[in-house]
matplotlib code that plots the C-alpha trace (Angstrom):
import matplotlib.pyplot as plt

x = [-24.7, -26.8, -25.6, -26.1, -24.0, -21.3, -21.2, -21.1, -18.2, -16.3, -16.8, -15.6, -12.5, -11.5, -8.1, -7.3, -8.6, -6.6, -3.4, -5.1, -5.3, -1.8, -0.3, -1.9, -0.8, 2.7, 2.7, 1.4, 4.2, 6.8, 5.5, 5.4, 9.0, 10.4, 8.5, 10.7, 9.6, 8.2, 7.2, 4.6, 4.8, 2.2, 2.1, -1.2, -1.4, -4.1, -5.0, -6.5, -7.0, -5.9, -9.5, -10.5, -12.4, -14.6, -16.0, -18.0, -18.8, -15.1, -14.3, -16.9, -15.7, -12.1, -13.1, -14.6, -11.4, -9.3, -11.3, -11.0, -7.2, -6.6, -7.5, -4.7, -2.1, -2.2, -0.5, 2.3, 3.5, 5.3, 6.8, 10.5, 10.9, 9.5, 11.6, 14.7, 13.9, 13.3, 16.6, 18.5, 16.8, 17.5, 20.8, 19.7, 21.7, 18.7, 17.7, 15.1, 12.8, 12.8, 12.1, 9.2, 7.8, 7.9, 6.0, 2.2, -0.6, -4.3, -7.1, -10.1, -13.4, -15.0, -12.3, -9.2, -7.0, -4.1, -2.1, 1.5, 2.9, 6.3, 7.5, 10.9, 12.5, 13.5, 10.8, 12.8, 13.7, 10.1, 9.0, 11.8, 10.8, 7.1, 8.1, 10.4, 7.8, 5.2, 7.6, 8.5, 4.9, 3.9, 6.6, 5.8, 2.1, 3.1, 5.3, 2.6, -0.3, 1.7, 0.4, 2.7, 3.6, 6.6, 5.7, 2.1, 1.2, -0.2, -4.0, -3.5, -1.5, -0.6, 0.4, 1.6, -0.8, 1.7, 4.9, 4.8, 5.3, 7.8, 5.7, 6.0, 4.9, 5.6, 3.0, 4.3, 4.3, 0.8, 0.9, -2.7, -3.9, -1.7, -3.0, -6.6, -6.3, -4.6, -7.5, -10.0, -8.2, -7.8, -11.5, -12.2, -9.6, -11.1, -14.6, -13.3, -11.4, -14.5, -16.5, -13.7, -13.2, -16.9, -17.2, -14.3, -15.4, -18.5, -18.9, -22.3, -22.5, -26.1, -29.5, -30.8, -28.1, -28.8, -32.5, -31.9, -29.4, -31.5, -35.0, -35.8, -37.2, -34.9, -36.0, -33.5, -30.3, -27.9, -25.6, -21.9, -21.0, -18.1, -20.5, -21.8, -18.3, -17.6, -21.0, -22.7, -25.9, -26.7, -30.5, -29.8, -26.8, -27.8, -31.6, -31.9, -29.2, -29.9, -28.7, -31.1, -33.9, -32.8, -33.0, -36.5, -37.3, -36.2, -38.4, -41.4, -40.9, -40.4, -43.6, -45.5, -43.9, -46.1, -48.4, -51.0, -48.6, -48.9, -45.1, -42.5, -39.3, -36.7, -33.0, -30.6, -27.6, -25.2, -23.1, -19.7, -18.3, -18.0, -21.1, -22.9, -25.5, -24.8, -25.0, -28.2, -29.9, -28.9, -30.2, -33.3, -34.1, -33.8, -36.0, -38.6, -38.6, -39.0, -42.4, -43.6, -43.0, -41.3, -38.1, -35.6, -32.3, -30.7, -27.0, -27.3, -23.7, -22.2, -18.9, -17.9, -20.5, -20.5, -24.1, -23.7, -20.5, -22.3, -24.8, -22.1, -23.5, -22.0, -21.6, -20.4, -24.0, -26.6, -28.1, -25.7, -26.2, -29.9, -29.7, -27.3, -29.8, -27.3, -29.4, -33.1, -34.1, -35.2, -31.8, -29.9, -31.9, -30.3, -32.2, -31.0, -33.2, -36.9, -38.1, -35.0, -33.9, -30.7, -30.0, -26.2, -24.5, -23.0, -19.9, -18.7, -19.8, -18.0, -21.1, -23.0, -24.9, -26.3, -27.4, -29.2, -30.9, -31.9, -35.4, -34.3, -33.7, -37.2, -38.7, -36.8, -38.1, -41.6, -41.3, -40.0, -42.8, -45.3, -43.2, -42.1, -43.6, -40.4, -37.5, -34.4, -31.7, -28.2, -26.5, -23.2, -22.6, -24.2, -21.1, -19.1, -21.4, -25.0, -26.3, -28.6, -30.0, -30.7, -32.6, -34.6, -37.4, -38.5, -38.7, -41.0, -38.4, -34.7, -33.3, -30.1, -27.6, -25.3, -22.4, -21.8, -18.7, -17.8, -20.2, -19.9, -22.8, -21.9, -21.9, -25.4, -26.8, -25.4, -26.8, -30.2, -30.1, -28.9, -31.9, -34.6, -33.2, -34.2, -37.6, -36.6, -38.5, -36.4, -38.1, -35.7, -32.3, -30.5, -27.8, -25.2, -22.4, -23.6, -21.8, -24.0, -23.1, -24.2, -27.4, -30.3, -32.9, -33.4, -32.3, -29.7, -31.3, -29.2, -31.9, -35.5, -36.5, -36.9, -37.5, -40.6, -41.0, -42.6, -45.9, -45.8, -46.5, -43.2, -40.3, -36.9, -34.1, -31.8, -32.1, -31.7, -28.7, -26.3, -23.8, -26.2, -24.9, -25.2, -27.6, -26.4, -26.7, -29.3, -27.9, -28.8, -31.0, -29.4, -31.9, -31.3]
y = [-102.6, -101.9, -100.6, -104.1, -105.7, -103.1, -103.7, -107.4, -107.0, -105.0, -107.7, -110.3, -108.5, -106.5, -108.1, -106.8, -103.4, -102.9, -101.7, -99.0, -96.3, -96.9, -96.8, -93.4, -92.1, -93.2, -91.4, -88.3, -88.5, -89.0, -86.0, -83.8, -84.8, -84.4, -81.3, -78.2, -75.7, -72.5, -69.5, -66.9, -63.3, -60.6, -56.8, -54.8, -51.6, -49.0, -47.2, -43.8, -40.6, -37.0, -35.7, -33.1, -34.4, -31.3, -32.2, -35.3, -35.9, -35.8, -38.1, -40.6, -40.5, -40.9, -44.0, -45.5, -44.6, -46.3, -49.5, -49.6, -48.9, -51.7, -54.4, -53.2, -52.7, -56.4, -57.1, -54.6, -56.5, -59.1, -56.8, -56.7, -53.2, -54.4, -57.6, -55.6, -53.3, -56.4, -58.0, -54.9, -54.5, -58.0, -58.4, -61.6, -63.4, -65.1, -64.3, -61.7, -64.3, -66.4, -63.4, -62.4, -65.9, -65.5, -62.2, -61.9, -59.5, -59.8, -57.3, -57.7, -57.4, -53.9, -52.5, -50.3, -52.8, -54.5, -57.4, -58.0, -61.5, -63.1, -66.7, -67.9, -70.8, -68.4, -66.8, -63.6, -63.3, -63.8, -60.9, -58.7, -59.4, -58.6, -55.3, -54.4, -55.3, -53.1, -50.1, -50.6, -50.9, -47.7, -45.8, -47.5, -46.5, -42.9, -42.7, -44.2, -42.1, -38.7, -36.2, -35.0, -32.0, -33.1, -30.8, -32.1, -34.7, -38.2, -38.4, -42.0, -42.7, -46.2, -46.5, -49.5, -50.3, -52.5, -54.3, -58.0, -60.1, -62.9, -66.2, -68.7, -71.8, -72.7, -72.5, -75.8, -78.5, -78.3, -81.5, -81.3, -80.8, -83.6, -86.1, -85.0, -85.5, -88.8, -90.1, -88.8, -90.5, -93.7, -93.8, -93.3, -96.0, -98.3, -97.9, -98.5, -101.6, -103.0, -102.6, -104.2, -107.1, -107.7, -107.8, -110.2, -112.4, -114.3, -116.4, -116.2, -114.5, -113.3, -114.9, -112.3, -113.2, -116.9, -116.6, -114.2, -116.6, -119.7, -118.3, -120.6, -119.9, -120.1, -123.1, -122.6, -120.9, -122.9, -120.8, -121.5, -123.1, -125.1, -127.6, -128.5, -129.3, -131.5, -133.2, -133.1, -134.7, -131.5, -132.1, -135.2, -134.1, -130.4, -130.3, -126.9, -125.2, -122.6, -124.9, -127.6, -125.1, -124.1, -127.7, -127.9, -124.8, -126.8, -129.7, -127.4, -125.9, -129.4, -130.7, -128.1, -129.2, -131.6, -131.8, -134.0, -136.8, -139.9, -140.5, -137.9, -138.7, -136.0, -135.8, -133.5, -132.3, -129.4, -127.9, -128.6, -131.1, -130.0, -127.7, -129.7, -131.8, -134.9, -132.9, -131.3, -134.5, -136.3, -133.6, -133.1, -136.8, -136.7, -133.6, -135.2, -138.4, -136.3, -135.1, -138.7, -139.5, -142.6, -141.6, -143.5, -141.9, -143.4, -142.8, -142.2, -140.9, -144.1, -142.4, -141.0, -142.3, -140.7, -141.2, -144.5, -143.3, -140.1, -142.3, -144.7, -147.6, -150.2, -149.0, -152.3, -153.4, -151.1, -149.7, -151.2, -154.6, -154.3, -153.1, -155.9, -158.4, -159.6, -159.2, -158.4, -154.8, -155.5, -156.8, -153.8, -151.3, -150.4, -148.8, -145.7, -144.4, -145.2, -143.8, -143.2, -146.0, -145.8, -147.5, -147.1, -147.1, -150.5, -151.4, -148.6, -149.7, -149.0, -147.5, -145.3, -143.2, -146.2, -147.8, -144.7, -144.3, -147.9, -149.4, -151.4, -148.1, -147.0, -150.2, -150.0, -146.5, -147.6, -150.4, -148.0, -145.5, -147.8, -148.2, -144.6, -141.2, -139.5, -140.8, -138.6, -139.4, -138.1, -137.6, -136.4, -132.7, -131.6, -129.9, -133.0, -135.7, -135.9, -138.5, -136.1, -134.7, -138.3, -139.1, -135.9, -136.5, -139.7, -138.0, -135.4, -132.7, -131.6, -129.5, -127.6, -127.0, -123.9, -123.1, -119.5, -118.0, -121.3, -121.8, -119.4, -117.9, -119.8, -123.1, -122.4, -121.4, -124.5, -126.7, -125.3, -125.7, -129.3, -130.2, -128.2, -129.3, -132.9, -132.1, -132.2, -130.2, -127.9, -127.1, -124.6, -123.8, -124.3, -121.8, -123.6, -122.5, -118.9, -116.5, -114.4, -111.3, -112.7, -114.5, -112.1, -114.9, -116.5, -114.9, -116.6, -117.8, -117.8, -118.8, -119.9, -119.0, -121.1, -124.8, -126.2, -129.2, -132.3, -131.4, -127.9, -126.3, -124.8, -123.5, -125.1, -122.8, -123.3, -121.7, -123.6, -122.2, -123.2, -124.2, -126.4, -129.9, -132.3, -135.2, -138.7, -139.4, -142.0, -145.4, -147.4, -150.5, -153.8, -155.0, -154.7]
z = [-72.0, -68.9, -65.6, -64.1, -66.9, -66.4, -62.6, -63.2, -65.7, -63.1, -60.5, -62.9, -64.3, -61.2, -61.1, -64.6, -63.7, -60.5, -62.2, -64.3, -61.6, -60.2, -63.7, -64.4, -61.0, -61.6, -65.0, -63.3, -60.7, -63.4, -65.5, -62.4, -61.5, -65.1, -66.0, -65.5, -62.8, -64.1, -62.0, -63.1, -61.8, -62.6, -62.3, -62.6, -64.6, -64.6, -67.9, -67.7, -69.8, -69.1, -69.2, -66.6, -63.7, -63.7, -67.1, -66.4, -70.1, -71.0, -68.1, -69.2, -72.8, -71.5, -69.6, -72.7, -74.6, -72.0, -72.2, -76.0, -75.8, -73.1, -75.6, -78.0, -75.2, -74.4, -77.8, -77.0, -74.0, -76.0, -78.6, -79.4, -77.7, -74.4, -74.6, -75.2, -72.2, -70.0, -71.1, -70.3, -66.9, -65.7, -67.5, -69.2, -71.8, -73.3, -76.9, -77.5, -79.0, -75.8, -73.6, -75.9, -75.5, -71.7, -71.7, -71.9, -71.0, -70.4, -69.8, -67.6, -69.5, -69.5, -67.2, -67.6, -65.7, -67.5, -66.2, -67.4, -66.7, -67.1, -66.7, -65.6, -63.9, -61.1, -59.0, -58.4, -62.1, -63.1, -60.7, -62.0, -65.6, -64.9, -63.3, -66.1, -68.7, -66.9, -66.8, -70.5, -71.5, -69.7, -71.5, -74.9, -74.6, -73.6, -76.7, -79.0, -77.7, -77.6, -80.2, -83.0, -80.9, -78.9, -76.1, -75.8, -73.2, -74.1, -73.6, -72.2, -69.1, -68.0, -64.3, -62.4, -59.6, -57.7, -58.3, -59.1, -56.0, -56.0, -56.6, -53.8, -55.8, -59.4, -62.1, -63.6, -62.7, -61.3, -59.2, -58.1, -61.6, -63.0, -60.4, -60.9, -64.7, -64.0, -61.9, -64.5, -67.3, -65.3, -64.7, -68.4, -69.3, -66.8, -68.2, -71.8, -70.6, -68.9, -72.1, -74.2, -71.8, -71.6, -75.4, -75.7, -72.9, -74.0, -70.9, -69.4, -66.0, -65.5, -65.5, -67.9, -70.4, -69.9, -70.6, -73.5, -75.3, -74.8, -75.0, -72.1, -68.6, -65.6, -63.5, -60.7, -59.8, -57.6, -55.6, -55.1, -51.8, -50.5, -48.8, -52.3, -53.4, -50.4, -50.1, -53.6, -52.3, -50.3, -50.2, -48.2, -46.1, -45.5, -46.0, -44.5, -46.5, -49.2, -51.9, -50.8, -51.0, -54.5, -55.7, -54.2, -56.3, -59.3, -58.3, -57.9, -61.4, -62.9, -61.3, -63.3, -66.6, -68.5, -65.5, -67.2, -67.9, -65.7, -65.9, -66.6, -68.3, -68.5, -69.5, -67.7, -69.8, -70.3, -73.0, -71.5, -69.0, -65.4, -65.4, -62.6, -64.4, -62.4, -59.1, -60.3, -61.3, -58.1, -55.8, -58.0, -57.6, -53.8, -53.5, -55.7, -53.6, -50.5, -52.0, -52.0, -55.7, -57.0, -58.8, -61.0, -61.9, -65.0, -65.9, -69.6, -69.8, -71.2, -71.9, -68.5, -66.0, -62.5, -61.3, -59.5, -57.8, -56.7, -54.8, -53.6, -55.7, -58.0, -61.6, -63.1, -63.8, -65.3, -68.5, -71.0, -69.4, -69.8, -73.4, -74.3, -72.7, -70.2, -67.1, -66.5, -65.9, -62.3, -61.4, -62.8, -60.7, -57.3, -54.4, -52.6, -49.8, -49.7, -53.0, -55.1, -57.5, -59.5, -62.9, -63.4, -66.7, -66.6, -68.7, -71.0, -74.6, -77.8, -79.4, -76.8, -79.3, -81.1, -77.9, -76.6, -80.0, -80.3, -80.1, -77.1, -75.2, -76.1, -74.9, -71.7, -71.0, -71.8, -69.2, -66.6, -67.1, -65.5, -62.4, -61.6, -61.4, -62.6, -64.6, -64.8, -67.3, -67.0, -70.3, -71.8, -72.7, -75.9, -77.3, -76.9, -78.3, -79.6, -77.1, -75.3, -78.6, -79.8, -76.7, -76.4, -79.0, -77.1, -73.7, -72.1, -71.9, -71.6, -68.7, -69.7, -66.9, -67.5, -65.1, -64.2, -65.8, -67.7, -70.5, -73.4, -75.4, -78.6, -76.6, -75.3, -78.7, -80.3, -77.5, -77.9, -81.6, -81.4, -79.3, -81.1, -84.4, -83.7, -82.3, -78.6, -76.0, -73.9, -70.6, -69.1, -67.7, -64.4, -63.6, -61.5, -59.2, -59.1, -56.8, -54.5, -56.5, -59.8, -59.0, -59.4, -59.3, -56.0, -52.8, -50.6, -47.4, -44.3, -41.8, -42.2, -38.6, -35.5, -35.8, -34.1, -32.1, -33.8, -32.1, -33.6, -30.3, -29.0, -31.1, -30.4, -29.3, -32.3, -35.7, -38.9, -40.7, -43.4, -40.8, -38.9, -38.0, -40.9, -40.4, -41.1, -44.8, -45.9, -46.6, -49.6, -49.1, -49.4, -52.0, -55.7]

ax = plt.figure().add_subplot(projection="3d")
ax.plot(x, y, z, "-o")
ax.set_aspect("equal")
plt.show()
């Protein structure tokens, strides 16, 4: 999983990730509130020998001896004898074992300093325990280090440097530490959740994933825009918008496909319903016609036809009427604009697959090739029916439309296999309804710069933007 994929997964699943950090912070607050308060008080001790200061060698050796002894004295701080002395000093009713557990000692490395610590729920009691433990440890060391002669002095002396101060803040709960750990754990949990959600969610959300799954080039990436939802024929109604430019990019890429053919017949399909294939083929046809080519759009979706309605044309007469020999082909074709002709679906037949795979369909396409530079056929989704796959071997190529965040990887793989399995030629993919954060293919244009006057001499004052006033849509010709 790359950094780009991880960032994309975060953008997609951010709503599911939002509660993670607050949950850990609430847990940290509960733990900090429930955890009993414990105060830690410490007293410092100095361990030295009775060597004469006049004898430097003896003093040095005595210092080394003190350092060696300090390591052993840390174990004496929690002995029963010290605990009994502490209990008697503070008048505690706690068992000796609990007092032993509250006492500890530590030694600084390569020094003769010894720190005796005590823990208690009361800060004053903790300080009293630490001082009592320090006093008891000093006497215990003196007794243990005294020679067998009772009148002799102990060679090791342990003196308390300073009394343990009363702690002002508790050792536990450590609120800052608890919340710091909560944030760290929340970040780790968030990262793990992102990976898990990304693995479970197989919907395609990146151009790199789309091309990797299909093995096809990306012909265009159509960005998401509310204008495209309201006015699907955006190349006609908003010719200077970024979406219109993206459809022109698709036109350019398509013009280089099968460039030597005198007539180019392509089918536009998708894996699932609602991925934008009809919108794609409609705008592609308009952009091709703007380049001067003669274009025919055929509604080959004989199950749920939408193409004629998209162009505001009559869908009662069309392809099925021609295939059934009810009307001549010339009478079934309707004109939209100057160079775009539309062949609607006609009445919905009981056997769409058979009609599209029939010899009559092949003959109809052959007749149309001599009349048009481009023939674009809209077809049903590949995962629903096999109509597009049945058509593909007879045509010059298939364009597969995939909608961002809707189509799954398994759907794409099966769609590609269904076309390639019958010998169809897949030209490339169109990534539709792509949000600006997930595109990564074709930059979103807000402005193309100042418009120029028809003569090309002086620039006009306004700038062409997405929100520029919409021109009046082209009306279809009255002729059939």
